[in-house]
N, C-alpha and C positions, 0 to 999 in steps of 0.2 A: 509149426512154430512150437517151441518148448516154453511152458509157463510154470512157475512155482505156485502151487496151491497150498495155502496155509489154513489149517483148521482153527476155528475160533475157541476150541477147548481141547483139553487133553483127553485121550481115549484110545480105543483099539479099533482098527479097521476090521469090520466084520464082513463086508461085501464090496466087491468092485463090480460096478454095473456096466462097464464099457471095456472093450478090447481095442487093441491097436488098429487104426484104420477107420474106427467108427466116426460118424459125423455127429457132433454134439450141439444141440440147440440151446439157446439161452433158457435157463431155468431147469434144465434136465439134471437129474442126479447122476453123478459120476461114481460116487462111492458112499458107503454108509459107515459112520463111526459111532461106536458105543462109548458113551462118556464114561471115563474112569479116571481114578487118581493114579496116574502113571508118571514115572519120571521120564522127561524127554530124552531122546537119544543124544549122546554127546557127539557133536560134529564140529570139525574145525571151522572157525569163522573164515569167510572169504577175505583174503587180504585186500586192503585198500589199493586200488590201481595206482601204479607209479606213472605220473605224467611224463616222465622222461623216457619211459620204455618205448622202444621202436619195435613194434610187432613186424613179422615178416611181410604182411601185406603192405604196410606203410613203408617199410624199407624198400620194397620194389618200386613204389611210386617215387621215393626220393632218388633212387638210382636212375630211373628213367629221366627225371628232370635234370639230374646232374650231367648226364651224357651230353646234353645240348649246351651246357654252359661253357664259357670260354676257358675256365680252368681245366676242363676235361679235354680240351682240343688245342694243345700247345702248338701242334704243327700248323693248324689253320690260322692261329693268331700270328705265328711267325711269318706266314705268307703275307699277311696284311702289313706287317711291319716292314717287309722288304719293299713294298710299294708306297710306304709312307702313309698308310691309311689305318683307320680304326676298324674294329669289328662292329657289326650291326648292333650288338647289345651295348657296346660302349657308347655308340651314338644315342641310342634310346635312353640309356641311363643318364647321359649328360643333358639331354633335352628336358626330361621330366624332373619335376621336383623330387627331392630325395624321398624314397620310400613310397612314392605314389603310384608307380606303374604296376598294373595288374595285367599279366599276359594271358591271352586267349590261345588255346590250341598249341601249347608248347610240346605236347607229346605226339603231335601229328608227324607222320613220316611219309615219304614219297610213295605214290601209287605206282605199282610195277606190273607190267604184263608178264615179264619173264620171272620165273621163280627164283628168289634169292633168300638167303638165310635172314630171319627177322633181326637177329643181333647185328648183322652187317648193315641192314637198312637203317636201323636205329642209330648206329654210329655214323653212317655216311650222310644221312639226310635229316638231321634234327630239325624239328619244326617245319619240315619240308621247305627250308630255306626262306621262311618268312616269319620274322618276329613281329607280333601284332598285339595290341592291347590298349587299355585306357589308363590315363593318369592325369596329372595336373601340370600346367606350365604357368609360371608367374603367379601362383596362388598367394605368395607372400605379399604381392602388391595389389592384387585385384580380388582376392578371396577365392575359396575353393570352388564356388559355383561358376564364376566367370573363368576360372583357370582350367576347367574341364577340357580335356583334349584326347583325341585318338591318335595313336602313332603306329605306323607300319614301316618296317625296314627289311628290304630284301638282303639276304645274307649271301654275298658273292662267294664265300667259301663253301657253299652247298650248291653243287651243280651249277656254278657260275651265276647264281641268283636268278635262274630261269623260272618260268611260270609253269607249274604242274597242276594236275587235277586237284590235289588236296589244297595247295595254297590258293588256287582259284576259289575253292569253296570257303576257305578261311577269309579271303578278301570279301566275298559276298556277305558273309556273316558280319564282318566289321563295318562294311558300308551301310548295311541295313541298320545296325546299332547307331551309327553316326547320324543317319537320317532321323531316326526316332528321337534321339537325344539332342539333336542340333549340336553335335560335337565338331569343332574344327578338326581338320585332319592334317597331320604332317607325315609325308611319305618320302622315305629314302628309297630311291627307285633304281639303284645300281643293279644291272643284270642284263641278260642276253635275250629276253623275250621267251616265247614258247619253247618247250622242250621237244626235241625231235624224237622219233622212235617210240620207245616203250614207256615214256614218262609223260606224254602230253595228254593222257586220259583216254578213256575208251571211246569207241565210235569211229567215225570216218574223218571228220575235219575239226571237231571241237568248236565249231562256230556258234554253238548255242550257249557258250560261256556268258554268264550274266555280269561279270565284273566291270566291264567297260560301260555297260548301260547303267549299272547302279552307281558307279563313280561319277559318270557324267551327270546323273540326276542330282548330285550334291552341289553342283555349281550354282552359285547364287543363293544357296540355302545355308551353307557354312563356309568359312574361309578354308581354302585348300592351298597347302604349302608343299611344293616339291623340292627335294634336295637330290642333286646328282653329283656323284663322285665316281671317278673311274669311268667304266664303260656302261652306257645305258642305251640299249638298242631295242627295236621292235616293240613288243607289247609293253615293256617297261617304259620306253620313251613315250608311248601313247598315253600311259597314265600320267607321266610327268607333264605332258603337254596339256592335259586337262586342268592342271592346277592354276590357281590365280597368280601365283608368283613362283618363279623357278630360280633357285639358288644353286650355283654350280661351282665346283672347286677347280683350281688350277690342274691342268692335265686331263680334264674330263673330255669324253667323246660322247656325243648324243646324236642318234640317228634313227630314222624309222626302219632301217634295215641294217643289220650287221654284215660282216664280211661274207658269211655263209649265204645269207639271203641274196646279197648282191651278185655273188658268183653263181648261185643257183638260177638267178634270173638272166644269166648271160650278159651281165653288164660289166664284167671285168673282175680282176682280182685285186683286192685292196687290203692293206693292213688296218687293224682297228683304229690306230691313231691317225689314219688318213680320213676317217669318216666323222664329220661333224665336230671338229675340234673346237675348244672353248672360244678361241678368238673369232671364229666364224659365227658361232651361235650367239655371242655377245653383240656383234655388229648387226646381225640380222634380227635381233629382238627376241629370239627364243629364250635366252637367259636374261632374267631381270637383274640379278645381282651376282657378280663374280666375286669369289672369295679365295683365300689362299689354301685353306684346307677344311677338313670336316669340323674341327673345333670352332673355326670362325663361322662355318655354315650353321652350326647349332646356335651360336650366339646371335646371328642375324635372324634365324627362324624365331627364336624367343622374342627378339626385339620387334620383329614384324607382327607377330601375334598380339603383342601388347597394344598396338593401335586399335585392334578389334575387341579388346577386352574392356575398354572404357577409359575415362579420364583417370589420371593419376591423383592420388589423394593428398600429395604434399601441398604445403602452403608456401607462399613466397617464391613463386616460380622465377627462376633466373633467366634473364635474357640480356642481350647486348643493349648498350645505350641506344635508344631508339633515335636519338638525334643524328646518329651516323647515317641513317637512311637519307637524310637531306643531301648528302654529298655523293651518293653512289651513282646517280644518273647525271652525266655531265651537262653543263650549260650548253655546250656545243651540241646541237641537235643531231649532228652527223657522227659524233664520236661514239664508238661502241663501249660497252661496259659489261661487267660480269653479273648476270642476273642471279647467279647462285649466291652472291654476296647479299642481295636483297633478301632472299629466302632465309639464309643463315642468320641474318640480323633480325629479321622479323619474328622468327620462331623461337621457342624456348631453347636455351643453350643445349646443344648436343642432341636435339630431338629430330633432326632431319635425316630421313632415309630415302634416298633417291632410287627410283626404279628405271631400268632400261637406259642407263646413262649414255651408253655408246650407240644406241639405236635412235634414229630420228633426232639428231642433235639440235634441230631447230625448235624442239618442244621439250620442256622439262616436266617431269611428273615426280612428285615426292610426297611422302607422308610426313607430317610434322605435328607438333603440339603447340597450342597457344594457351598459356596458363593451364597446361596439363590436358587440355581438350584435344582429341585427335582431329586433324584437319588434312584434307587432301589439297595439294597445290598443283595447278597447271600453269606453266609460265612459258611465254615466248622467249627465245634466246636470240638476241640481236646480233650475236657473233656468227650466226649461220643464216645465210640468205636474208640478212637484216631482220630476221624474225618472221619472214613470210611462211605461211602454212603450206607445206607440201603434203603429198599423199601419206607418207610414212608418219609425219607429225600428226596429221589428223587421226590416223588409226591409233597412234599411241595415246593421244588425248582422249578419244572417245572410249577406248577400252578402259582407261583409268577412271573415267567418269562413271562407267558402269560398275566398276569394282567398289568405288566409294558409295554409290547410290545403293548398292545391294546391302551394304552393311552399316548404313546410317552414319556415314562419315561426311560432314559438310565439306563443301568445295570452295576454294579460293582461286580465282583466275587472276593472274598478273599479266596484263595485256600490254604488249609492245610489238605491234605487227603492222606492216604496210599493207596487209591483206593476204588473200589466198594467192599462192604462186600461180603465174600464168605463163603461157608460151607453148609452142609445139612439143618441146621435150617433156614439159610437165604433163601435158595431156596424154602422152604415151603411158603414163602411170595410172590411168583411169582416175584422174584427179577429181572429176565431177562427182563420181560415186564416193570416193574416199573422203573428200572434204565434207560432203553432205552428211556423213556419219555424225559430225559434231553437232549439226543442227538437230537431227532426229534424236540423238541421245540427250542433248542439252534440253530440248523441249519437253522431255519426259522424266527429268530428274525429280525425285521426290524429297531429296535432302535440301536443306538451305544451301544456297550458293551466292557468292559475292564476287564482284569484279573491281579491281583497282587498275586503272590505266596509268602505267608508269611513264610512257612517252607516246608512241604512235598508236592511234586508234582509228584505223582506216578501213572503210568498206566492209565487205562480207567477212573478212578475217577478224575484224574487231567484234562483229556481231557473233561470230562463232565462239569467241572468248567470253561471251556473256549469255550463253544459252539461247542465242538466236536474236536477241534484242537487248538494248540497254535498259529496257523496262522489265526484263525477266528476272534479273538477280534481286536478292533482298536489298542490296544497294549497289550502285555503280558510281564510283567516285574516281577522281583523277588527282595525281600529283601536279604541282605547278608546271612541270615539264610536259604535261599532256598536250597532245595536238590531234586534231580530228578532221575528218573529211570523208567524202564518198570514195576517194581513192588517194593515193600518195600525192603530195603537193607538187612535186616535180612533174609527175605524169599528168596531173590535171592541168598544169600550165602549158605543157607541150601540146596537149590535145586541144585545150580550149582556146589557145592563142597561137595556133600554128601559123595562120596567115600573117598575123602581125609580126611574129618573129621572123618568118621567112622574108618579109618585105625589107628587113634591115640587112644591108650588105656587109657592113663592118662587123667582123666577128666579135670584137671587144664590146661594141655598142650593143650587139645582140645579146651577149652574155650578161651585160649589166642590166638590160631590160628584163631578161629572164629572171635574174636574181631578185630584182625589185618586185616582180610579179609574185615570185615564190614567197617573199617576205610579206607581201600584202595578204596572200592566202594564209600564211602562217598566223598572222595577227587575227584574221577572221576566224580561224579554226582553233585558236588557243583554248586551253581548258576553261579559263574564266568566261570566255564567250559561250562555250557549251553550257556552263552552269547558269549563265545569265538567261539563256533560253530554256532552262530546265530540261535539257536533253541528257544531263547527268545530275546526280543528286547533290554533288558538292565538289569543290576543289579543296583538298585538305593538306595540312602540313604532313609530310611523310612520317614524321615522328608520332602522329596520331593514328597510324594505320592499325596498330594492335587494338586501340580503343574502339575503332569502328567495327573490327571483326568481333571482338568480345561483346559489344553491344548488340550486334545482330544475332550472335549465338544465344545470348540470354533472351532476346525477344522472340526467337523461334519457338514454336510449340514443341513440347517434349515429344521426342520420337520413340523413346524407350530403347531398350537393348535389342539388337537384331535377333537374338536368340528367342526372345519372348514375344516378338511381334510377327505379323504375317510376312512372308517373303515379299520383298519389294520388286524383285525382277525374276523372270523365269530362269535366267542363267547369266553368267558373265562370259562374254565372248572370249574365246581363247586367244584371239588376236587383237 
């Protein structure tokens, strides 16, 4: 290293005690100066550095960064426009708060076994097809700390968004940072899985890749949001499937194997759009929320994350006139109604985000706000199987319960069920195991949860909607339309009075007796009777439902933010 040595006085150098290459220890003399009154040499002063000057070394860095930006890749951007899609960088920029995104590994290029010109690799494989970094989302509403987020986006314009050695290493790095910092992850997963041939890394099979292990370890520790647009196959789909919520755009295809893998397995030849289309993946529950395009997907991702960032800080929360709740459930106990109207009326205006709407239609799961506080809602849907709980409905509810429990979101159960579905066909779906998930999950919830019985509260199904027992929730109340029993009233009469009914030959007389017996059972099992025996906590005016929920939320011990507390669950089941 070169150092400037300044003498403390004027003089003449008489002796130089070292030569080039010598090692000089502290305190050793390097030269001897004879003090003299001499005029210092005239040297031009070093000019002040210009802060706008771009030296060659910095210019090289700027150029390398610029190569990967959209402005330098007009052909790639044009290809995205032809498919009606945005670039990976546009999606990241739209998701993150302005100016907050800091990219990791932008200069990474694809690893190659075959020798290619470096300039060609830099131009063809910027960031190795994976834009990744940290930023904030919704920081204007929740503050910079709660707004912290990690974002990754596969770039389909780079080798079809496939997974290569370098971007696997980048993912590993990002997932480790997310784990240490408890950062929510939003992952745009479009792409075709592992790269064949010379770009899938050194070695034989590449099965020692850590990315899937590290990403799976984040489940239950931080919220995981997956966004699919276009084609998402193989390893990309596996990462998507690890996420807590999957948002997918119109025209998406999601599959554990793409056309090449299917053909390679001898399973036929298929076009990409024949594999896992959106309508299939919405109905079967793979996709939680279907959207029109990437712009809407980003808006939904921001909205979803907000439930995990805490209560909103506004005052005077708007909601519908709660008196309207009194008329939603019909007086005619056999008439169906729209339970979504109950949820929309009960929640803060515009705060309902329903998940898996098309899957298991007999069970509704939604994130809402009550006076700005995030709450998860699980509701029976009387328009499907009269609200009976089937295998898919139990899976949907149990998994949603895990999600809310993992991230300290209280749960509200809206019960209107005749019980758990029965019959030979139902048992073919492994109902015994699936339905029992609700009991096991409910019994181990650590967040406050509450049950409001809107109408039917029968048998094991009603207990499943209350954590396994009406004594388990922080409160169990009913609306005046509530009715209760060990099983459905009609079934109880048919079984309990079979001989008496069979003894009556006249069909009209038999029907009249049956209806009168049902009416007596109904009177016995009315909500007020349940409250009289203290089997529920109260029968309430439906308009007071929000007050009950808020009272229970305020009475619950503070749970803290999930980021600063110990993990509540080892993971959130992907199903």
